Structure formats: structure tokens, C-alpha cells
KOLSE-243614 format. One line per field, with one value per residue (C-alpha): x, y, z. Coordinates in steps of 0.001 Angstrom, whole numbers. Layout:
px c(X, ...) .
py c(Y, ...) .
pz c(Z, ...) .
This chain:
px c(7064, 9180, 8437, 11807, 12053, 14989, 15287, 18768, 20193, 20373, 18005, 15102, 14092, 10652, 9815, 6322, 5483, 1919, 230, -3391, -5860, -9288, -11844, -13709, -17382, -19071, -22353, -21144, -18612, -15096, -14286, -11211, -9791, -6367, -6010, -2318, 158, 3892, 6030, 9185, 10264, 13901, 15679, 14922, 12311, 8761, 6316, 2652, -112, -2824, -6402, -10003, -11628, -12228, -9232, -7506, -4793, -5277, -5804, -2421, -718, -2244, -1249, 2393, 2230, 73, -2810, -5673, -7463, -6192, -9535, -11417, -8650, -6484, -3221, -895, 2134, 4889, 7280, 7102, 10509, 11873, 15657, 15779, 13807, 10494, 7320, 5055, 5006, 7423, 10404, 8627, 10383, 7368, 6902, 10424, 10107, 6594, 6522, 10289, 11820, 8520, 5688, 2374, 429, -3269, -5960, -8076, -5770, -8526, -9307, -5607, -5034, -6133, -8843, -8176, -4393, -2359, -658, 2821, 2499, 1303, 4491, 6636, 5256, 6930, 10316, 9422, 8113, 10507, 13662, 13240, 13829, 12725, 9647, 11453, 13750, 10855, 8792, 11720, 12114, 8363, 8538, 11531, 9569, 6593, 8945, 10346, 6857, 6421, 3924, 4217, 4580, 5299, 5862, 2335, 732, 2192, -285, -3291, -5762, -6494, -9885, -8186, -6158, -7090, -7168, -3838, -2212, -3536, -2121, 1268, 1064, 375, 3332, 5527, 4512, 5308, 8735, 9628, 11741, 13421, 11812, 13446, 10025, 7016, 3632, 1175, -2448, -4334, -2588, -4270, -7869, -10416, -7806, -8241, -5995, -3605, -3053, -2791, 70, 1779, 1559, 2939, 5802, 6495, 6621, 8974, 11312, 11344, 12037, 15047, 16361, 16067, 16813, 13755, 11516, 7856, 4969, 1990, -1585, -3913, -6815, -5736, -3801, -2648, -1077, 717, 2039, 3291, 5323, 5944, 9176, 7309, 3576, 1721, -1793, -4099, -7640, -9920, -7043, -4763, -1691, -2498, 434, 3701, 6340, 8043, 5810, 6700, 5844, 2492, 1314, 2551, 2342, -15, -392, -3347, -6874, -7677, -4728, -5815, -9341, -8058, -6091, -8945, -11325, -9207, -9902, -6993, -6805, -4307, -6718, -10140, -11510, -14091, -13052, -14609, -15452, -15001, -18413, -19555, -18198, -15798, -16565, -18029, -15024, -16651, -16182, -13041, -11271, -11921, -10317, -9098, -11007, -11363, -12856, -16538, -15729, -13104, -14207, -11427, -12120, -11838, -13371, -9988, -10028, -13168, -11957, -8176, -6327, -3534, -35, 2099, 4776, 7869, 9318, 13002, 12563, 11277, 7637, 5140, 1558, -1117, -3160, -3938, -3987, -381, 618, -778, 1071, -2014, -1610, -4307, -3798, -4583, -7371, -9143, -9530, -10578) .
py c(-18454, -20214, -20792, -19763, -16402, -14532, -11915, -11147, -12660, -9252, -9300, -6860, -4227, -5844, -9423, -10901, -14526, -15835, -13226, -14033, -11866, -13085, -11040, -13195, -12704, -14873, -15431, -15152, -16760, -15272, -12506, -13483, -10019, -11226, -14762, -14830, -12003, -12401, -9419, -7497, -3873, -2960, -88, 3227, 1676, 2915, 22, 702, -1759, -1048, -2303, -1223, -507, -3686, -5554, -5824, -3214, -1256, -4465, -5676, -2416, -2441, -6079, -5133, -2819, -5098, -2621, -5124, -5987, -9375, -10534, -10226, -10705, -13667, -12614, -15380, -15558, -18026, -15146, -11377, -9782, -6233, -5922, -9621, -9219, -11036, -8965, -11849, -14772, -15586, -13269, -10537, -7155, -5257, -3061, -1666, -1159, 295, 4086, 4402, 2380, 1708, 4257, 4947, 7815, 7085, 7741, 10145, 12796, 14446, 11184, 10464, 13743, 14671, 17337, 19060, 19313, 21774, 20165, 21303, 19602, 16383, 16266, 17285, 14403, 11963, 13341, 13666, 10099, 8195, 10317, 11617, 15186, 18210, 20235, 23264, 21234, 18999, 22049, 23375, 20090, 19975, 23358, 22179, 19151, 21314, 23391, 20191, 19160, 22624, 24177, 27982, 30115, 26946, 28715, 30149, 27053, 24900, 26583, 25623, 22877, 20312, 21819, 25158, 23653, 22573, 18920, 19243, 20899, 18194, 15526, 17252, 17249, 13504, 12981, 15083, 12913, 9754, 11122, 12449, 9451, 8989, 5647, 3341, 2490, 4782, 3182, 5645, 4466, 6432, 9671, 11759, 10596, 13449, 16000, 18056, 17356, 20227, 19302, 15625, 16435, 18470, 15595, 13076, 15416, 15929, 12181, 11659, 14445, 13280, 9694, 10788, 13145, 10630, 7474, 5742, 3183, 3935, 1456, 3327, 2026, 3362, 2569, 5355, 4241, 7834, 7984, 4691, 5950, 9146, 7659, 3893, 2039, -1254, -2044, -4886, -5453, -6801, -8128, -9775, -10361, -11954, -10707, -11060, -9316, -7639, -5836, -2549, 450, 364, -3336, -3052, 187, -387, -4164, -5720, -9502, -10166, -9454, -7605, -5273, -4622, -3915, -1422, 470, 429, 1895, 5039, 7999, 8662, 12259, 11181, 8631, 9073, 6026, 6013, 4215, 785, -110, -3695, -5351, -6951, -6622, -8175, -11694, -12250, -12090, -14725, -17379, -19488, -19324, -22205, -20638, -17299, -14594, -12534, -15390, -14320, -10912, -12007, -12076, -14576, -17032, -20757, -23563, -24123, -20511, -21234, -24441, -24095, -21270, -20044, -20005, -16884, -17552, -15532, -14577, -14116, -10329, -10572, -10016, -12128, -13024, -15412, -16327, -19629, -17856, -16794, -20204, -21903, -19509, -17635, -13919, -12059, -9016, -10982, -12990, -9832, -8762, -12156) .
pz c(-17877, -15258, -11597, -10256, -8496, -9986, -7231, -5920, -2769, -1078, 1865, 1332, 3844, 4202, 3233, 3579, 2791, 2579, 4745, 5571, 7500, 8654, 10571, 13046, 13932, 16541, 14678, 11103, 8818, 8996, 6536, 4534, 3854, 2707, 1360, 499, 2, -585, -1525, -722, -423, -981, 783, -909, -3213, -3837, -4089, -4849, -3955, -6533, -6623, -6317, -2955, -959, -2362, 1033, 473, 3704, 5667, 4431, 5430, 8907, 9408, 8830, 11838, 13991, 14102, 13903, 17190, 18312, 19710, 16403, 13833, 12912, 11231, 10069, 7782, 6966, 7499, 7943, 8438, 8593, 8237, 9018, 12268, 12712, 12898, 13847, 16267, 19113, 19254, 17302, 17413, 16052, 19136, 18879, 15099, 14819, 14707, 14759, 11940, 10158, 10317, 8620, 7097, 7478, 4909, 6990, 8423, 10457, 12282, 12789, 14648, 18168, 17683, 21027, 20819, 18764, 15779, 16779, 20135, 18509, 16460, 19441, 21510, 19115, 20176, 23851, 24178, 21921, 22089, 25653, 24472, 26519, 25607, 24166, 21916, 20860, 19881, 17849, 16004, 15356, 13621, 11582, 10439, 9489, 7334, 5816, 4664, 3168, 5597, 5279, 8422, 10404, 13746, 13682, 12174, 14950, 17320, 15165, 15986, 13227, 12344, 11629, 8777, 5259, 4235, 2453, 5477, 7809, 5525, 5697, 9501, 9504, 7159, 9477, 12444, 10498, 9548, 13006, 13995, 10585, 9598, 7070, 5636, 5331, 4634, 3084, 2946, 255, 1318, -1398, -944, -737, -1825, -4982, -7963, -7278, -3618, -4576, -6942, -4211, -1706, -4215, -5098, -1390, -703, -3648, -2505, 1110, 43, -1975, 699, 3526, 1517, 2939, 1265, 537, 434, -991, -1029, -3726, -6038, -8395, -11476, -12034, -8573, -9195, -12525, -10883, -8058, -8328, -8985, -8736, -8698, -6968, -8320, -5632, -5976, -3393, -988, -3584, -5463, -9172, -10854, -9923, -11945, -12587, -13166, -16859, -17185, -15418, -17016, -20585, -20973, -18383, -18438, -16130, -17437, -14213, -14630, -18205, -16978, -14418, -17047, -19564, -16975, -16658, -18998, -21378, -22665, -25341, -26829, -28408, -26584, -23803, -20597, -20086, -16476, -15283, -15099, -11845, -8326, -5848, -4572, -1115, 1265, 3485, 793, 547, -2794, -5177, -8250, -9522, -7585, -10763, -12808, -12369, -13930, -16430, -20108, -20861, -18010, -18721, -16679, -15036, -13784, -11750, -10142, -9669, -7926, -10234, -8779, -8845, -11466, -12316, -15681, -16471, -16285, -12696, -13614, -11635, -12518, -11226, -14297, -16048, -19414, -18947, -17578, -20689, -22975, -24163, -24797, -22875, -25092, -28253, -26666, -25521, -29163, -30460) .
């Protein structure tokens, strides 16, 4: 492994360096939701942030759009840029970017929608407020968007309230709202949670088709390895607020380097193998504690003393793969060690 990043000089669509998010409570220790996250998203690329619940994935996504309350949250970063424009600190252009050039599909579609307003009007408002378009034209464009996200009988469905639609239909409405202003980057936070397998596959196919048609980038948040395998160009593995491994979907899913990534994959049932899934023992560390070593060390069967006392640096290989693991740094093969 070498410590030189071999990424190209082309400026990415989104570039985040050392993002940290702390939730502040007056009578308790701060909750360190994100310790350090650095990553990029290229134009037209699908990047998946993968990790179990509580890893800080959604917190990271919301920080990109400035959605955390400023009075109880401390969001810092060395740099957070979209198309070269700063999203944080003095001179931030976030307000002009959020919702227009960078938008988000939230996890709970029912909570994201106004329960007392028809869904067509909720989409139309995006055009009326941001594009200053009249009501009739906005309503027409709303119906067109509903057709684009494959809602049947869109003219009639536009007059429905959210509670009159199925979970899959509501998720399509939320996607339509996020796409209304033709964003360059769509952030989707667990967009298939609570949906059955068939509808989940439909939503993933829809996102893939829309991404290709519109040429937009997609940053998808999920805990589901199957979802990542279905849609990702590149996967970022996140654990306890830290990036542990990053690479192409093929690299991460077929040849993982970090013990945590291996544990995630081994905990998933494989119909093509006669092997029972093995869950990762233990749980996430207390987010109120500062890191003193690798956050996965208490659960890692291969942990050395160094893993508990020294935070591993994210190092890059010649093929662009990145991993934060002392075993990899020292040249040990985690795959071989796990069978020793």
C-alpha cells in the first residue's frame, strides 16, 4: 500500500474533506456522530455509503445539505465543495444549491410529504416557488414528472393525498419532487426501507434509469449489501462515523480488505452457497467517546494491540482502493488471517 491518492486531477462534482458532526447536549457529553469523512462523487457516478444502522450515514448526508439544527449541532470540515463552490463557512453557496442543483430523497416518504395537501400540488410548488411558473403550467409539469417516475394514471393520482397512496407510490412522489429542478446530484437516504422486495427492485431500477437519462450523480445511503450490489459504481464502507474502506463495487464485494467489510458480507445470506450467514458479534461503540484506535477493534477477531490504541490512517493502493486498517498497513492479508 502507498499513501498517495491516485485520483485524477479532474475536479469532482462533490468533494468532502474531514467532515465531522457532533450533536451537543447541555447536560451530557457531545455525541460524535461523524468523526472524519473524506470522499468524492464524480458527475454521473453512483456512490453508495454502506454500513449498519448507527454508523453515521444519514447524518453525513444531511450535513451535506445543511439540514442539522445549528443550535444543537456542530458541523465542521476542512473543505466541502460542490462544483468548486463551498458548502460550508464564509462564502457558502449552499442555499442556492440545496434543492435545485443538489436534492434529497428522504427515508420516510410519508413524513416527508404534507399530509393535507394533494401530491400533485406538492410537486407543482417546486416549480412555482423556484422557477416562478404559473399554477396551470406547474400542475402540467407535475403530472409529467409523475409519469416519468412511472406512476400509472398520473392525472388522477395527482389529486390524491399521501395517505391514499401505497408506500411505493409515495416514494415515487418524493423522488419526483427531488428531480423537479433537474439536480446534478441526488442524495437518496435508504429509499427502499420498509418496501417489499418487488417494490424495492422497482425503485432501484427507476433510480438507475433516471440517473442515466438525466446524467445526474447519485449518492445512495443504505445498510443493505444487496442494494449496494445492485446499483453502485463505487462503495464507501462506513462504521461508527469513520470511513473504513472505499473502492469500486467489484473490489468491495468480491475482494474486501477490511475485516468489517468482510463481516458485513458474511452476515448476508447467500443462496448460491451452502453456508449459514455469520452475524458480527457485539455492537457499535458509544458515540459519546472520542476515538483512541480503530472503532471496529472491540468487535474485530483479528485486532492487535495497536488497533486499540492508534487510529489507522486511510491509505490508497495503486488501483485507487482505500482502506483504514493496521492489518493492511503491515502487509497482513485479512482474508488469510481470518482462516488461521
